[in-house]
C-alpha positions in Angstrom: -28.7 39.4 -14.9 -26.2 40.8 -12.4 -23.2 38.5 -11.6 -23.0 37.4 -8.0 -19.5 36.5 -6.8 -18.9 33.3 -4.8 -18.0 35.3 -1.8 -21.2 37.3 -1.9 -23.2 34.1 -2.5 -21.7 32.5 0.6 -22.5 35.6 2.7 -26.1 35.5 1.4 -26.4 31.8 2.3 -24.9 32.4 5.7 -27.3 35.3 6.4 -30.2 33.2 5.3 -29.2 30.4 7.5 -28.8 32.7 10.5 -32.3 34.1 9.9 -33.7 30.6 9.7 -32.0 29.6 12.9 -29.7 27.1 11.3 -26.4 26.4 13.0 -23.4 28.3 11.5 -21.2 25.1 11.2 -23.5 23.9 8.4 -21.4 26.3 6.2 -18.0 25.9 7.8 -16.6 23.7 5.1 -17.6 26.2 2.5 -16.6 29.4 4.3 -13.3 28.2 5.6 -10.4 30.2 4.1 -7.9 27.4 4.6 -6.8 25.6 1.5 -7.6 21.9 1.3 -5.2 19.5 2.9 -3.7 17.4 0.1 -3.1 13.7 1.1 -1.3 11.6 -1.4 -1.2 7.8 -1.2 1.7 6.2 -3.2 3.1 2.7 -3.0 2.3 -1.0 -3.4 -0.4 -3.4 -2.3 0.1 -2.7 1.4 -0.8 1.0 1.3 -3.3 0.3 -1.5 -5.1 -2.0 0.9 -5.2 -5.1 -1.3 -8.6 -6.9 -1.0 -10.2 -4.3 1.1 -13.2 -2.1 0.3 -12.3 1.6 0.3 -14.0 2.4 3.6 -11.7 -0.2 5.4 -8.3 0.8 3.9 -5.9 2.4 6.4 -5.3 5.5 4.3 -9.1 6.1 4.3 -9.3 5.6 8.0 -6.4 8.1 8.5 -8.2 10.6 6.2 -11.3 10.3 8.4 -9.2 11.0 11.5 -7.8 14.1 9.9 -11.3 15.4 9.0 -12.8 14.6 12.4 -10.1 15.4 14.9 -7.3 17.5 13.3 -9.1 19.9 11.0 -12.1 20.6 13.2 -12.7 24.0 11.6 -14.0 22.2 8.5 -10.8 22.3 6.4 -11.2 19.8 3.6 -8.9 16.8 3.2 -8.5 15.7 -0.4 -7.3 12.2 -1.1 -5.2 11.4 -4.2 -4.6 7.7 -4.4 -1.9 6.5 -6.9 -0.9 3.3 -5.1 -1.7 0.0 -6.6 -1.0 -3.7 -6.1 2.5 -4.8 -7.2 4.1 -1.4 -7.6 7.9 -1.4 -7.5 9.8 1.6 -6.0 11.4 2.2 -9.4 10.5 1.1 -12.9 12.5 -2.2 -13.4 15.0 -2.0 -16.2 13.8 -5.1 -18.1 10.1 -4.0 -18.0 11.0 -0.5 -18.9 12.8 -1.7 -22.0 9.8 -3.9 -23.0 7.4 -1.0 -22.5 9.7 1.2 -24.7 9.8 -1.4 -27.5 6.0 -1.6 -27.3 5.6 2.2 -27.4 3.8 2.2 -24.1 4.0 4.8 -21.3 4.7 3.6 -17.8 1.4 5.2 -16.7 -0.6 2.9 -18.9 -3.7 2.1 -16.7 -4.6 -1.2 -15.2 -7.1 -2.0 -12.4 -5.3 -1.3 -9.1 -6.0 -4.8 -7.7 -3.9 -6.3 -10.5 -0.4 -6.8 -9.2 2.0 -5.4 -11.8 5.0 -3.2 -11.2 4.0 -0.2 -13.2 3.5 2.7 -12.5 6.3 2.6 -10.0 6.2 4.6 -6.7 8.7 7.0 -8.3 6.3 7.7 -11.2 3.2 7.8 -8.9 4.8 10.7 -7.0 5.8 12.4 -10.2 2.4 12.2 -11.8 0.7 13.4 -8.7 3.0 16.4 -8.6 2.1 17.3 -12.2 -1.6 17.0 -11.4 -1.3 19.2 -8.3 0.5 21.9 -10.2 -2.1 21.9 -13.0 -4.6 22.6 -10.2 -2.5 25.5 -8.8 -1.3 23.5 -5.8 2.4 23.3 -4.8 2.2 19.6 -4.0 0.9 17.1 -1.3 0.9 18.1 2.4 1.0 14.5 3.5 2.4 11.5 1.5 1.8 8.0 2.8 3.9 5.4 1.1 5.1 1.8 1.1 7.5 0.0 -1.1 10.4 -2.4 -1.5 9.1 -5.9 -1.3 7.9 -6.0 -4.9 11.4 -4.9 -6.2 12.6 -8.2 -4.8 9.3 -10.1 -5.1 7.3 -11.6 -2.3 8.0 -15.1 -3.7 11.7 -14.5 -3.5 11.6 -12.9 0.0 9.8 -16.1 1.4 11.6 -18.6 -0.9 12.7 -21.4 1.6 15.5 -22.3 -0.8 16.7 -18.7 -1.3 20.2 -17.4 -0.5 20.0 -15.5 2.8 23.0 -13.3 2.0 21.4 -12.3 -1.3 18.2 -11.4 0.5 20.1 -9.1 2.8 21.9 -7.5 -0.2 18.6 -7.0 -2.0 17.0 -5.4 1.1 20.0 -3.0 1.3 19.8 -2.1 -2.4 16.0 -1.7 -2.7 14.4 -1.1 0.6 17.2 1.2 1.8 18.7 2.6 -1.3 15.7 2.9 -3.5 13.5 4.1 -0.7 15.9 6.9 0.0 16.0 7.9 -3.7 12.2 8.0 -3.8 12.1 10.1 -0.6 14.5 12.6 -2.2 12.3 12.6 -5.3 9.2 13.2 -3.2 10.6 16.2 -1.3 11.8 17.8 -4.5 8.4 17.6 -6.1 6.3 18.1 -3.0 8.3 20.7 -1.1 5.9 21.1 1.8 5.1 17.5 2.4 5.3 15.3 5.5 6.1 11.8 4.3 4.9 8.7 6.3 6.8 5.6 5.3 4.8 2.6 6.5 6.6 -0.7 7.4 5.9 -4.3 6.4 4.5 -7.0 8.8 5.5 -10.5 9.8 4.3 -12.8 7.0 5.0 -16.4 8.0 5.8 -17.2 11.7 5.9 -20.1 14.1 2.2 -19.4 14.7 1.2 -20.0 11.1 -0.8 -23.3 10.9 1.2 -25.7 8.7 -1.8 -27.5 7.2 -3.6 -24.3 6.2 -0.4 -22.7 5.0 0.5 -25.7 2.9 -3.1 -25.7 1.5 -2.8 -22.0 0.5 0.6 -22.7 -1.2 -0.8 -25.6 -3.2 -3.7 -23.4 -4.3 -1.4 -20.7 -5.5 0.6 -23.4 -7.4 -2.7 -24.6 -9.0 -2.1 -28.1 -7.5 -5.2 -30.3 -8.3 -7.6 -29.9 -5.4 -8.7 -33.5 -5.5 -5.1 -34.6 -4.9 -4.1 -32.1 -2.2 -4.5 -34.8 0.5 -1.6 -36.7 -1.0 1.1 -34.2 0.2 -0.9 -32.3 2.7 -1.3 -34.8 5.5 0.6 -35.3 8.8 3.2 -37.6 7.2 3.6 -35.5 4.1 4.1 -32.3 6.1 6.6 -34.0 8.4 8.6 -35.4 5.5 8.4 -32.4 3.2 6.7 -29.2 4.2 7.7 -28.6 7.8 11.3 -28.1 6.9 10.4 -25.6 4.2 8.1 -23.8 6.6 11.0 -23.4 9.1 13.2 -21.8 6.3 10.4 -19.6 5.2 9.8 -18.5 8.8 13.5 -17.5 9.1 13.4 -15.6 5.9 10.2 -13.8 6.9 11.9 -12.9 10.2 15.0 -11.5 8.5 12.8 -9.6 6.0 10.6 -8.0 8.7 13.6 -7.0 10.9 16.0 -5.8 8.2 13.4 -4.1 6.0 12.3 -2.1 9.0 15.9 -1.1 9.8 16.5 -0.2 6.1 13.3 2.0 5.9 14.1 3.7 9.2 17.7 4.4 8.0 16.4 5.9 4.7 14.1 8.2 6.7 16.9 9.2 9.1 19.3 9.9 6.3 16.8 12.1 4.6 16.0 14.0 7.7 19.6 14.5 8.5 20.3 15.8 5.1 17.5 18.3 5.2 18.1 19.3 8.8 14.4 18.8 9.7 12.0 15.9 10.3 10.4 15.7 6.8 9.8 12.0 7.0 8.7 9.5 9.6 8.9 5.7 9.7 5.9 3.9 11.1 6.7 0.2 11.9 4.0 -2.4 11.4 1.8 -2.9 14.4 1.1 -6.5 13.5 2.8 -9.2 15.6 4.0 -12.7 14.9 0.6 -13.9 16.2 -1.1 -12.0 13.4 0.8 -13.8 10.6 -0.6 -15.7 7.7 -2.9 -18.6 8.8 -2.1 -18.0 12.5 -5.2 -18.7 14.7 -5.6 -15.0 15.5 -4.4 -13.7 12.1 -5.3 -10.2 11.0 -4.5 -11.1 7.4 -6.8 -12.5 4.7 -7.0 -16.3 4.5 -7.4 -18.8 1.6 -10.9 -20.3 1.7 -12.4 -23.4 0.0 -12.4 -23.3 -3.7 -9.1 -21.4 -3.9 -10.6 -18.0 -3.4 -9.2 -15.6 -0.9 -11.7 -14.4 1.8 -11.5 -10.7 0.8 -14.6 -8.8 -0.4 -13.2 -7.9 -3.8 -11.8 -11.3 -4.7 -14.3 -12.1 -7.5 -13.8 -8.8 -9.3 -10.0 -9.1 -8.9 -10.2 -12.5 -10.6 -12.0 -11.0 -13.6 -9.6 -8.1 -13.8 -6.5 -10.4 -13.6 -7.9 -12.7 -16.3 -8.4 -9.8 -18.7 -5.4 -7.6 -17.8 -2.5 -9.9 -17.6 -3.0 -11.7 -20.9 -3.3 -8.3 -22.6 -0.1 -7.2 -20.9 1.7 -10.2 -22.2 0.4 -9.8 -25.8 1.3 -6.1 -25.9 4.6 -6.1 -24.2 5.9 -9.7 -23.6 5.8 -9.1 -19.8 4.4 -12.2 -18.2 2.8 -12.1 -14.8 1.1 -15.4 -13.5 -2.6 -15.0 -13.5 -3.1 -17.4 -10.6 -0.9 -15.3 -8.3 -2.8 -12.2 -9.3 -6.2 -13.9 -8.5 -4.9 -14.8 -5.0 -3.0 -11.6 -4.4 -4.9 -10.6 -1.3 -3.8 -13.6 0.7 -1.6 -12.5 3.5 -2.6 -8.9 3.3 -4.2 -7.0 6.2 -7.9 -7.7 6.6 -10.3 -5.2 8.3 -8.8 -5.8 11.7 -5.2 -5.6 10.4 -6.0 -2.4 8.5 -7.5 -0.9 11.6 -4.4 -1.7 13.6 -2.3 0.0 10.9 -4.5 3.1 11.0 -4.3 3.3 14.8 -0.4 3.1 14.6 -0.3 5.7 11.9 -2.6 8.1 13.8 -0.5 7.7 16.9 2.6 8.6 15.0 1.1 11.6 13.1 -0.9 13.0 16.0 1.8 15.5 17.1 3.3 16.0 13.6 0.3 17.6 11.7 -0.6 21.1 12.9 -4.2 22.1 13.1 -4.9 25.0 10.8 
């Protein structure tokens, strides 16, 4: 049998289509000479889209926009998703040492809804670069990333009894310093990439309903449900919780403002060093009225029974109950199972993710050339 090249086969198919009166665009994706557009997603639960189905994640919505409106000639957009819940910007020293003793690589796989720090964003970008090169590709064309809050921990960021000066120091160290280091790492390994750094949102604000917020907190703490009425009533909230809420609101405000400044500064420093706009910071589009347990929130809520109202909650609970005990047995690293089960609370829901996607698309619209 004579060998038919792919090019000759495509010509034959196109000719057959023309003879049959089929529209030429039916073969545009196959006949386009442009190489696929490589889109890498790296980071923590925000860019992963904790609790969302794939079709509703903002990176997926952005990829859809690229396919529909940017590469209208049929150029393919290939997604590579390395992001996962809990990822830190860098491999934390204490966890790295425990992995070393256990003889385990940082890339040891866990379900991405399980909020653990490994693989770090640094490692995600590194692994992706290796995979691209094995496929004969120089690297990603677009990298969308988040990171920083897990290097501090969400609990510490919102801790009403936490030291505000320390929080600001941690933001400077991790959200500014580590973000800049990761950006430099990314441009070394992905020399042609545009990097979109996506910012964090308001978590707890004055609009957060105290009763619902307190209820969610008690659920995460595994407080007996039958006894929640004891602290969570008007008098109990007035004596105990409202003061804590005010402190948490203040820390949330500082986090939102100063993490955004820190990320913007890291992006600006990279661009200044390179002499070109290789990275862009995209602030969160969510407002204070979209915060956790606000009446018009665009974040997942806690519902009755202590289950977050996201569509993948039940599978996440199963994964957490299997993965985290195994992690502890194997390495000694102990992550609370209950926090993992409820990890989607306070993350963007479908409406929040759509708002993020719209903001990202507005920012990228003039930065990605059509070709």
